[in-house]
The first five atom37 places (N, CA, C, CB, O) and aatype in JSON, in Angstrom:
{
  "aatype": [12, 2, 6, 1, 16, 6, 4, 6, 11, 8, 9, 3, 13, 10, 15, 19, 3, 10, 14, 8, 9, 0, 5, 2, 15, 9, 19, 19, 12, 3, 1, 7, 18, 14, 15, 10, 3, 10, 10, 7, 11, 10, 5, 1, 15, 7, 10, 11, 13, 19, 19, 1, 4, 2, 15, 19, 13, 19, 15, 6, 9, 2, 16, 0, 14, 9, 7, 3, 15, 9, 11, 16, 10, 11, 2, 7, 10, 15, 19, 1, 19, 9, 11, 13, 13, 10, 15, 15, 7, 6, 16, 6, 16, 10, 19, 0, 2, 10, 13, 3, 10, 5, 6, 3, 5, 13, 15, 11, 10, 18, 0, 10, 1],
  "atom_mask": [
    [1, 1, 1, 1, 1],
    [1, 1, 1, 1, 1],
    [1, 1, 1, 1, 1],
    [1, 1, 1, 1, 1],
    [1, 1, 1, 1, 1],
    [1, 1, 1, 1, 1],
    [1, 1, 1, 1, 1],
    [1, 1, 1, 1, 1],
    [1, 1, 1, 1, 1],
    [1, 1, 1, 1, 1],
    [1, 1, 1, 1, 1],
    [1, 1, 1, 1, 1],
    [1, 1, 1, 1, 1],
    [1, 1, 1, 1, 1],
    [1, 1, 1, 1, 1],
    [1, 1, 1, 1, 1],
    [1, 1, 1, 1, 1],
    [1, 1, 1, 1, 1],
    [1, 1, 1, 1, 1],
    [1, 1, 1, 1, 1],
    [1, 1, 1, 1, 1],
    [1, 1, 1, 1, 1],
    [1, 1, 1, 1, 1],
    [1, 1, 1, 1, 1],
    [1, 1, 1, 1, 1],
    [1, 1, 1, 1, 1],
    [1, 1, 1, 1, 1],
    [1, 1, 1, 1, 1],
    [1, 1, 1, 1, 1],
    [1, 1, 1, 1, 1],
    [1, 1, 1, 1, 1],
    [1, 1, 1, 0, 1],
    [1, 1, 1, 1, 1],
    [1, 1, 1, 1, 1],
    [1, 1, 1, 1, 1],
    [1, 1, 1, 1, 1],
    [1, 1, 1, 1, 1],
    [1, 1, 1, 1, 1],
    [1, 1, 1, 1, 1],
    [1, 1, 1, 0, 1],
    [1, 1, 1, 1, 1],
    [1, 1, 1, 1, 1],
    [1, 1, 1, 1, 1],
    [1, 1, 1, 1, 1],
    [1, 1, 1, 1, 1],
    [1, 1, 1, 0, 1],
    [1, 1, 1, 1, 1],
    [1, 1, 1, 1, 1],
    [1, 1, 1, 1, 1],
    [1, 1, 1, 1, 1],
    [1, 1, 1, 1, 1],
    [1, 1, 1, 1, 1],
    [1, 1, 1, 1, 1],
    [1, 1, 1, 1, 1],
    [1, 1, 1, 1, 1],
    [1, 1, 1, 1, 1],
    [1, 1, 1, 1, 1],
    [1, 1, 1, 1, 1],
    [1, 1, 1, 1, 1],
    [1, 1, 1, 1, 1],
    [1, 1, 1, 1, 1],
    [1, 1, 1, 1, 1],
    [1, 1, 1, 1, 1],
    [1, 1, 1, 1, 1],
    [1, 1, 1, 1, 1],
    [1, 1, 1, 1, 1],
    [1, 1, 1, 0, 1],
    [1, 1, 1, 1, 1],
    [1, 1, 1, 1, 1],
    [1, 1, 1, 1, 1],
    [1, 1, 1, 1, 1],
    [1, 1, 1, 1, 1],
    [1, 1, 1, 1, 1],
    [1, 1, 1, 1, 1],
    [1, 1, 1, 1, 1],
    [1, 1, 1, 0, 1],
    [1, 1, 1, 1, 1],
    [1, 1, 1, 1, 1],
    [1, 1, 1, 1, 1],
    [1, 1, 1, 1, 1],
    [1, 1, 1, 1, 1],
    [1, 1, 1, 1, 1],
    [1, 1, 1, 1, 1],
    [1, 1, 1, 1, 1],
    [1, 1, 1, 1, 1],
    [1, 1, 1, 1, 1],
    [1, 1, 1, 1, 1],
    [1, 1, 1, 1, 1],
    [1, 1, 1, 0, 1],
    [1, 1, 1, 1, 1],
    [1, 1, 1, 1, 1],
    [1, 1, 1, 1, 1],
    [1, 1, 1, 1, 1],
    [1, 1, 1, 1, 1],
    [1, 1, 1, 1, 1],
    [1, 1, 1, 1, 1],
    [1, 1, 1, 1, 1],
    [1, 1, 1, 1, 1],
    [1, 1, 1, 1, 1],
    [1, 1, 1, 1, 1],
    [1, 1, 1, 1, 1],
    [1, 1, 1, 1, 1],
    [1, 1, 1, 1, 1],
    [1, 1, 1, 1, 1],
    [1, 1, 1, 1, 1],
    [1, 1, 1, 1, 1],
    [1, 1, 1, 1, 1],
    [1, 1, 1, 1, 1],
    [1, 1, 1, 1, 1],
    [1, 1, 1, 1, 1],
    [1, 1, 1, 1, 1],
    [1, 1, 1, 1, 1],
    [1, 1, 1, 1, 1]
  ],
  "atom_positions": [
    [[20.33, -8.61, -5.88], [19.71, -7.31, -5.78], [18.56, -7.41, -4.79], [19.23, -6.81, -7.18], [17.84, -8.4, -4.76]],
    [[18.39, -6.39, -4.0], [17.3, -6.32, -3.04], [16.14, -5.55, -3.68], [17.76, -5.65, -1.7], [16.29, -4.38, -4.04]],
    [[14.98, -6.2, -3.8], [13.85, -5.57, -4.48], [13.36, -4.31, -3.75], [12.71, -6.55, -4.61], [12.95, -3.35, -4.39]],
    [[13.4, -4.31, -2.42], [12.98, -3.11, -1.69], [13.91, -1.94, -1.95], [12.92, -3.4, -0.19], [13.45, -0.8, -2.12]],
    [[15.21, -2.21, -1.98], [16.18, -1.15, -2.28], [15.95, -0.59, -3.67], [17.62, -1.68, -2.15], [15.98, 0.62, -3.87]],
    [[15.71, -1.47, -4.63], [15.45, -1.02, -5.99], [14.14, -0.23, -6.05], [15.39, -2.23, -6.95], [14.03, 0.75, -6.79]],
    [[13.15, -0.66, -5.28], [11.87, 0.05, -5.22], [12.07, 1.46, -4.68], [10.86, -0.73, -4.34], [11.48, 2.41, -5.19]],
    [[12.9, 1.61, -3.65], [13.18, 2.93, -3.1], [13.83, 3.83, -4.16], [14.11, 2.81, -1.86], [13.54, 5.03, -4.21]],
    [[14.69, 3.26, -4.98], [15.3, 4.04, -6.07], [14.24, 4.5, -7.07], [16.39, 3.21, -6.79], [14.28, 5.62, -7.57]],
    [[13.29, 3.61, -7.35], [12.2, 3.97, -8.28], [11.34, 5.08, -7.69], [11.33, 2.73, -8.61], [10.91, 5.99, -8.4]],
    [[11.07, 5.01, -6.39], [10.28, 6.06, -5.72], [11.01, 7.4, -5.82], [10.04, 5.69, -4.22], [10.39, 8.42, -6.14]],
    [[12.32, 7.39, -5.56], [13.11, 8.63, -5.67], [13.06, 9.17, -7.09], [14.57, 8.37, -5.25], [12.84, 10.36, -7.3]],
    [[13.25, 8.3, -8.07], [13.25, 8.72, -9.47], [11.89, 9.32, -9.84], [13.58, 7.53, -10.4], [11.82, 10.39, -10.45]],
    [[10.83, 8.63, -9.47], [9.5, 9.1, -9.82], [9.19, 10.44, -9.16], [8.46, 8.06, -9.41], [8.7, 11.36, -9.82]],
    [[9.47, 10.55, -7.86], [9.1, 11.78, -7.15], [10.02, 12.95, -7.45], [9.1, 11.52, -5.68], [9.58, 14.1, -7.41]],
    [[11.28, 12.7, -7.74], [12.24, 13.78, -7.99], [12.33, 14.14, -9.47], [13.63, 13.39, -7.47], [12.26, 15.31, -9.84]],
    [[12.48, 13.13, -10.32], [12.72, 13.39, -11.74], [11.44, 13.48, -12.58], [13.59, 12.31, -12.3], [11.45, 14.06, -13.66]],
    [[10.35, 12.91, -12.09], [9.1, 12.92, -12.85], [7.92, 13.37, -11.97], [8.82, 11.52, -13.43], [6.9, 12.68, -11.91]],
    [[8.04, 14.51, -11.3], [6.98, 14.92, -10.37], [5.62, 15.12, -11.06], [7.37, 16.21, -9.67], [4.58, 14.91, -10.44]],
    [[5.63, 15.51, -12.32], [4.38, 15.69, -13.06], [3.65, 14.36, -13.27], [4.65, 16.36, -14.41], [2.43, 14.34, -13.37]],
    [[4.4, 13.28, -13.33], [3.8, 11.94, -13.43], [3.47, 11.42, -12.03], [4.76, 10.97, -14.16], [2.42, 10.81, -11.83]],
    [[4.35, 11.65, -11.09], [4.15, 11.15, -9.72], [2.85, 11.65, -9.11], [5.32, 11.57, -8.84], [2.16, 10.89, -8.43]],
    [[2.52, 12.91, -9.35], [1.31, 13.47, -8.73], [0.04, 12.85, -9.26], [1.27, 14.97, -8.94], [-1.02, 12.98, -8.65]],
    [[0.11, 12.17, -10.41], [-1.05, 11.53, -11.01], [-0.94, 10.01, -11.02], [-1.25, 12.03, -12.43], [-1.64, 9.33, -11.77]],
    [[-0.05, 9.47, -10.19], [0.22, 8.03, -10.2], [-0.24, 7.37, -8.91], [1.71, 7.78, -10.4], [-0.38, 8.01, -7.87]],
    [[-0.48, 6.08, -9.02], [-0.74, 5.23, -7.86], [0.25, 4.07, -7.96], [-2.25, 4.72, -7.8], [0.24, 3.33, -8.94]],
    [[1.08, 3.92, -6.96], [2.05, 2.83, -6.92], [1.33, 1.61, -6.33], [3.34, 3.21, -6.08], [0.76, 1.68, -5.24]],
    [[1.36, 0.5, -7.07], [0.71, -0.73, -6.63], [1.78, -1.78, -6.45], [-0.38, -1.2, -7.66], [2.55, -2.06, -7.38]],
    [[1.84, -2.38, -5.26], [2.89, -3.34, -4.95], [2.33, -4.64, -4.4], [3.87, -2.74, -3.96], [1.28, -4.67, -3.77]],
    [[3.07, -5.71, -4.66], [2.7, -7.03, -4.18], [3.2, -7.23, -2.75], [3.28, -8.11, -5.1], [3.91, -6.38, -2.21]],
    [[2.82, -8.33, -2.16], [3.06, -8.56, -0.74], [4.51, -8.75, -0.33], [2.3, -9.73, -0.31], [4.79, -8.77, 0.86]],
    [[5.43, -8.89, -1.27], [6.83, -9.02, -0.91], [7.5, -7.69, -0.58], [0.0, 0.0, 0.0], [8.61, -7.68, -0.06]],
    [[6.85, -6.59, -0.86], [7.46, -5.28, -0.73], [7.21, -4.54, 0.58], [6.99, -4.44, -1.82], [8.11, -3.85, 1.06]],
    [[6.04, -4.65, 1.18], [5.75, -3.69, 2.26], [6.69, -3.79, 3.46], [4.35, -3.89, 2.73], [7.08, -4.87, 3.9]],
    [[7.02, -2.63, 3.96], [7.73, -2.46, 5.22], [7.3, -1.1, 5.75], [9.32, -2.56, 5.05], [6.84, -0.25, 4.97]],
    [[7.44, -0.88, 7.04], [7.08, 0.43, 7.58], [7.91, 1.53, 6.94], [7.26, 0.45, 9.11], [7.41, 2.62, 6.65]],
    [[9.18, 1.25, 6.71], [10.07, 2.24, 6.09], [9.61, 2.57, 4.67], [11.52, 1.73, 6.07], [9.59, 3.74, 4.28]],
    [[9.25, 1.55, 3.91], [8.85, 1.78, 2.52], [7.52, 2.53, 2.44], [8.74, 0.45, 1.78], [7.37, 3.43, 1.61]],
    [[6.57, 2.17, 3.29], [5.3, 2.91, 3.31], [5.53, 4.36, 3.7], [4.29, 2.25, 4.28], [4.92, 5.27, 3.13]],
    [[6.4, 4.59, 4.68], [6.73, 5.95, 5.09], [7.39, 6.73, 3.97], [0.0, 0.0, 0.0], [7.08, 7.91, 3.77]],
    [[8.28, 6.09, 3.23], [8.96, 6.75, 2.11], [7.96, 7.13, 1.02], [10.06, 5.84, 1.53], [8.04, 8.22, 0.46]],
    [[7.03, 6.22, 0.72], [6.0, 6.52, -0.27], [5.19, 7.75, 0.15], [5.08, 5.31, -0.46], [4.93, 8.64, -0.65]],
    [[4.81, 7.78, 1.41], [4.01, 8.88, 1.93], [4.79, 10.2, 1.89], [3.55, 8.59, 3.36], [4.26, 11.22, 1.43]],
    [[6.02, 10.18, 2.36], [6.86, 11.39, 2.36], [7.13, 11.89, 0.95], [8.18, 11.13, 3.07], [7.31, 13.09, 0.73]],
    [[7.14, 10.97, -0.01], [7.39, 11.33, -1.41], [6.15, 11.89, -2.08], [7.88, 10.13, -2.17], [6.21, 12.36, -3.22]],
    [[5.03, 11.84, -1.39], [3.79, 12.36, -1.95], [3.1, 11.42, -2.91], [0.0, 0.0, 0.0], [2.19, 11.82, -3.64]],
    [[3.53, 10.16, -2.92], [2.95, 9.18, -3.84], [1.75, 8.47, -3.2], [4.01, 8.15, -4.27], [1.75, 8.18, -2.01]],
    [[0.75, 8.21, -4.01], [-0.39, 7.4, -3.59], [0.0, 5.94, -3.78], [-1.69, 7.76, -4.4], [0.76, 5.61, -4.69]],
    [[-0.52, 5.06, -2.9], [-0.14, 3.66, -3.0], [-1.26, 2.72, -2.58], [1.09, 3.39, -2.17], [-2.14, 3.07, -1.79]],
    [[-1.18, 1.51, -3.14], [-1.97, 0.36, -2.72], [-0.98, -0.8, -2.64], [-3.18, 0.05, -3.71], [-0.31, -1.12, -3.62]],
    [[-0.88, -1.41, -1.47], [0.1, -2.46, -1.24], [-0.6, -3.67, -0.62], [1.25, -1.96, -0.33], [-1.36, -3.54, 0.33]],
    [[-0.32, -4.83, -1.18], [-0.84, -6.07, -0.6], [0.1, -6.5, 0.51], [-0.98, -7.2, -1.68], [1.32, -6.48, 0.34]],
    [[-0.46, -6.87, 1.65], [0.34, -7.29, 2.79], [0.1, -8.77, 3.09], [0.02, -6.43, 4.04], [-1.01, -9.28, 2.89]],
    [[1.12, -9.43, 3.57], [0.92, -10.81, 3.99], [0.3, -10.81, 5.39], [2.27, -11.59, 3.98], [0.1, -9.76, 6.0]],
    [[0.01, -11.98, 5.89], [-0.75, -12.09, 7.15], [0.08, -11.82, 8.39], [-1.35, -13.45, 7.26], [-0.45, -11.83, 9.5]],
    [[1.37, -11.57, 8.24], [2.22, -11.31, 9.41], [3.0, -10.01, 9.24], [3.19, -12.47, 9.63], [4.17, -9.93, 9.61]],
    [[2.36, -9.0, 8.69], [3.06, -7.74, 8.41], [3.3, -6.96, 9.7], [2.25, -6.88, 7.43], [4.4, -7.01, 10.24]],
    [[2.31, -6.25, 10.2], [2.4, -5.55, 11.49], [1.07, -5.72, 12.21], [2.74, -4.02, 11.28], [0.02, -5.86, 11.58]],
    [[1.12, -5.7, 13.53], [-0.07, -6.03, 14.32], [-1.26, -5.12, 14.03], [0.26, -5.96, 15.78], [-2.4, -5.59, 14.02]],
    [[-1.03, -3.84, 13.8], [-2.15, -2.93, 13.54], [-2.94, -3.35, 12.31], [-1.63, -1.49, 13.37], [-4.16, -3.22, 12.26]],
    [[-2.23, -3.86, 11.32], [-2.89, -4.3, 10.08], [-3.41, -5.72, 10.23], [-1.92, -4.21, 8.89], [-4.51, -6.03, 9.78]],
    [[-2.62, -6.59, 10.86], [-3.03, -7.98, 11.03], [-4.35, -8.09, 11.79], [-1.95, -8.77, 11.75], [-5.16, -8.96, 11.49]],
    [[-4.55, -7.22, 12.76], [-5.75, -7.3, 13.6], [-6.92, -6.46, 13.09], [-5.41, -6.87, 15.0], [-7.97, -6.41, 13.72]],
    [[-6.74, -5.8, 11.96], [-7.82, -5.0, 11.38], [-8.96, -5.94, 10.98], [-7.33, -4.17, 10.14], [-8.71, -7.07, 10.56]],
    [[-10.2, -5.49, 11.12], [-11.34, -6.34, 10.79], [-11.52, -6.51, 9.28], [-12.61, -5.77, 11.4], [-10.95, -5.76, 8.49]],
    [[-12.32, -7.48, 8.9], [-12.71, -7.63, 7.5], [-13.49, -6.37, 7.12], [-13.58, -8.93, 7.27], [-14.28, -5.85, 7.91]],
    [[-13.24, -5.89, 5.92], [-13.88, -4.66, 5.46], [-12.88, -3.53, 5.39], [0.0, 0.0, 0.0], [-11.7, -3.74, 5.11]],
    [[-13.34, -2.34, 5.63], [-12.59, -1.11, 5.44], [-12.37, -0.43, 6.78], [-13.32, -0.16, 4.46], [-13.32, -0.17, 7.51]],
    [[-11.11, -0.14, 7.11], [-10.82, 0.54, 8.37], [-9.59, 1.43, 8.19], [-10.59, -0.48, 9.53], [-8.85, 1.3, 7.22]],
    [[-9.39, 2.33, 9.13], [-8.21, 3.2, 9.13], [-7.4, 2.88, 10.38], [-8.61, 4.72, 9.08], [-7.94, 2.82, 11.49]],
    [[-6.12, 2.68, 10.18], [-5.22, 2.35, 11.28], [-4.02, 3.29, 11.27], [-4.75, 0.88, 11.18], [-3.59, 3.74, 10.21]],
    [[-3.5, 3.58, 12.44], [-2.26, 4.35, 12.57], [-1.15, 3.38, 12.93], [-2.4, 5.5, 13.64], [-1.25, 2.66, 13.92]],
    [[-0.11, 3.38, 12.13], [1.01, 2.46, 12.32], [2.02, 3.02, 13.32], [1.7, 2.18, 10.98], [1.93, 4.19, 13.72]],
    [[2.96, 2.18, 13.72], [3.98, 2.57, 14.7], [4.78, 3.79, 14.28], [4.93, 1.41, 14.94], [5.25, 4.55, 15.12]],
    [[4.93, 3.99, 12.98], [5.7, 5.13, 12.48], [4.84, 6.39, 12.35], [6.31, 4.78, 11.13], [5.3, 7.4, 11.81]],
    [[3.59, 6.33, 12.83], [2.71, 7.49, 12.81], [1.9, 7.64, 11.54], [0.0, 0.0, 0.0], [1.07, 8.54, 11.44]],
    [[2.12, 6.79, 10.57], [1.42, 6.86, 9.29], [0.01, 6.29, 9.42], [2.21, 6.09, 8.19], [-0.17, 5.17, 9.91]],
    [[-0.97, 7.06, 9.0], [-2.35, 6.57, 8.95], [-2.6, 5.96, 7.59], [-3.37, 7.71, 9.24], [-2.33, 6.58, 6.57]],
    [[-3.11, 4.74, 7.59], [-3.38, 4.03, 6.35], [-4.78, 3.45, 6.38], [-2.33, 2.92, 6.11], [-5.37, 3.23, 7.43]],
    [[-5.27, 3.21, 5.21], [-6.56, 2.55, 5.05], [-6.27, 1.07, 4.84], [-7.39, 3.16, 3.86], [-5.44, 0.7, 4.01]],
    [[-6.96, 0.22, 5.59], [-6.79, -1.22, 5.48], [-8.09, -1.79, 4.92], [-6.44, -1.87, 6.87], [-9.17, -1.58, 5.47]],
    [[-7.96, -2.52, 3.82], [-9.12, -3.15, 3.19], [-8.87, -4.64, 3.19], [-9.36, -2.6, 1.75], [-7.93, -5.12, 2.55]],
    [[-9.73, -5.37, 3.91], [-9.61, -6.83, 3.97], [-10.87, -7.44, 3.39], [-9.39, -7.32, 5.43], [-11.99, -7.01, 3.68]],
    [[-10.66, -8.46, 2.55], [-11.8, -9.15, 1.96], [-11.4, -10.58, 1.65], [-12.3, -8.42, 0.68], [-10.21, -10.91, 1.63]],
    [[-12.39, -11.42, 1.4], [-12.14, -12.82, 1.1], [-12.06, -13.03, -0.41], [-13.24, -13.72, 1.71], [-12.88, -12.52, -1.17]],
    [[-11.05, -13.79, -0.82], [-10.94, -14.19, -2.22], [-11.84, -15.41, -2.45], [-9.45, -14.51, -2.59], [-12.32, -16.02, -1.49]],
    [[-12.07, -15.76, -3.69], [-12.92, -16.92, -3.99], [-12.33, -18.21, -3.43], [-13.12, -17.06, -5.5], [-13.06, -19.18, -3.22]],
    [[-11.03, -18.23, -3.19], [-10.35, -19.4, -2.61], [-10.58, -19.52, -1.11], [-8.85, -19.33, -2.88], [-10.24, -20.53, -0.5]],
    [[-11.17, -18.47, -0.51], [-11.36, -18.45, 0.94], [-10.24, -17.73, 1.67], [0.0, 0.0, 0.0], [-10.36, -17.44, 2.86]],
    [[-9.15, -17.43, 0.96], [-8.01, -16.72, 1.56], [-8.4, -15.26, 1.8], [-6.75, -16.8, 0.63], [-9.17, -14.67, 1.04]],
    [[-7.86, -14.68, 2.87], [-8.09, -13.27, 3.16], [-7.06, -12.43, 2.45], [-8.06, -13.01, 4.69], [-5.86, -12.66, 2.58]],
    [[-7.53, -11.45, 1.71], [-6.66, -10.49, 1.02], [-6.59, -9.23, 1.87], [-7.17, -10.17, -0.43], [-7.63, -8.74, 2.33]],
    [[-5.4, -8.7, 2.09], [-5.22, -7.48, 2.87], [-4.49, -6.46, 2.02], [-4.45, -7.77, 4.19], [-3.35, -6.68, 1.59]],
    [[-5.15, -5.33, 1.8], [-4.55, -4.22, 1.06], [-4.42, -3.02, 1.98], [-5.4, -3.87, -0.2], [-5.31, -2.75, 2.79]],
    [[-3.32, -2.3, 1.85], [-3.06, -1.09, 2.63], [-2.86, 0.04, 1.64], [-1.8, -1.27, 3.57], [-2.17, -0.11, 0.63]],
    [[-3.48, 1.17, 1.93], [-3.43, 2.29, 0.98], [-3.47, 3.62, 1.71], [-4.58, 2.2, -0.02], [-3.83, 3.71, 2.88]],
    [[-3.08, 4.65, 0.97], [-3.27, 6.02, 1.46], [-4.28, 6.75, 0.57], [-1.92, 6.78, 1.5], [-4.26, 7.97, 0.47]],
    [[-5.15, 5.99, -0.04], [-6.24, 6.52, -0.87], [-7.5, 6.51, -0.02], [-6.44, 5.68, -2.19], [-8.12, 5.47, 0.17]],
    [[-7.86, 7.66, 0.5], [-9.0, 7.72, 1.42], [-10.3, 8.11, 0.73], [-8.7, 8.7, 2.52], [-11.36, 8.07, 1.35]],
    [[-10.22, 8.47, -0.55], [-11.43, 8.9, -1.25], [-11.93, 7.89, -2.27], [-11.18, 10.22, -1.94], [-12.88, 8.17, -3.01]],
    [[-11.32, 6.72, -2.33], [-11.72, 5.68, -3.26], [-12.72, 4.75, -2.59], [-10.48, 4.89, -3.77], [-12.58, 4.43, -1.41]],
    [[-13.72, 4.32, -3.33], [-14.71, 3.4, -2.77], [-14.07, 2.04, -2.49], [-15.92, 3.24, -3.72], [-13.2, 1.58, -3.24]],
    [[-14.5, 1.41, -1.42], [-13.92, 0.13, -0.98], [-13.91, -0.92, -2.08], [-14.68, -0.4, 0.2], [-12.92, -1.63, -2.24]],
    [[-14.97, -1.03, -2.84], [-15.04, -2.08, -3.87], [-14.1, -1.84, -5.05], [-16.45, -2.2, -4.38], [-13.96, -2.72, -5.9]],
    [[-13.46, -0.69, -5.13], [-12.53, -0.39, -6.22], [-11.11, -0.9, -5.96], [-12.5, 1.1, -6.46], [-10.31, -1.0, -6.89]],
    [[-10.81, -1.21, -4.7], [-9.43, -1.59, -4.37], [-9.01, -2.92, -5.0], [-9.28, -1.67, -2.88], [-7.88, -3.03, -5.49]],
    [[-9.87, -3.91, -4.99], [-9.49, -5.2, -5.58], [-9.25, -5.04, -7.08], [-10.57, -6.28, -5.32], [-8.35, -5.68, -7.63]],
    [[-10.04, -4.22, -7.75], [-9.86, -3.97, -9.19], [-8.55, -3.22, -9.44], [-11.06, -3.15, -9.75], [-7.81, -3.54, -10.37]],
    [[-8.27, -2.24, -8.61], [-7.04, -1.48, -8.75], [-5.82, -2.36, -8.53], [-7.02, -0.3, -7.78], [-4.86, -2.3, -9.29]],
    [[-5.86, -3.17, -7.48], [-4.74, -4.06, -7.19], [-4.5, -5.05, -8.33], [-4.98, -4.8, -5.87], [-3.36, -5.37, -8.64]],
    [[-5.57, -5.52, -8.95], [-5.44, -6.48, -10.05], [-4.69, -5.9, -11.24], [-6.82, -6.95, -10.49], [-4.17, -6.65, -12.07]],
    [[-4.61, -4.58, -11.34], [-3.92, -3.92, -12.45], [-2.39, -3.95, -12.31], [-4.38, -2.49, -12.55], [-1.68, -3.57, -13.24]],
    [[-1.89, -4.38, -11.18], [-0.45, -4.33, -10.96], [0.28, -5.05, -12.05], [-0.08, -4.92, -9.61], [1.51, -5.12, -12.03]]
  ]
}
């Protein structure tokens, strides 16, 4: 089974069959999931999301500075990129379409996944 394909089915189910829940939900995903297509599908479905990206996702995100920035991806989607250091020294990169949340809330939100 392909996890991204299954994720797309969940997005369809949530946005089509449970719109009353979808409008109040935030989809949180680990770094194995993100793709430009999947982020676009989340956005078109009206879902809010926070997604962890690995260090080789797409150049617009890879080159974003430490801290909070907004980037426009190749597919035209504007996303918020939040980069910070973990206690291990590793850089954590989160991508979201939540523009009204304070930067320090993203690591807490992601931890809830």
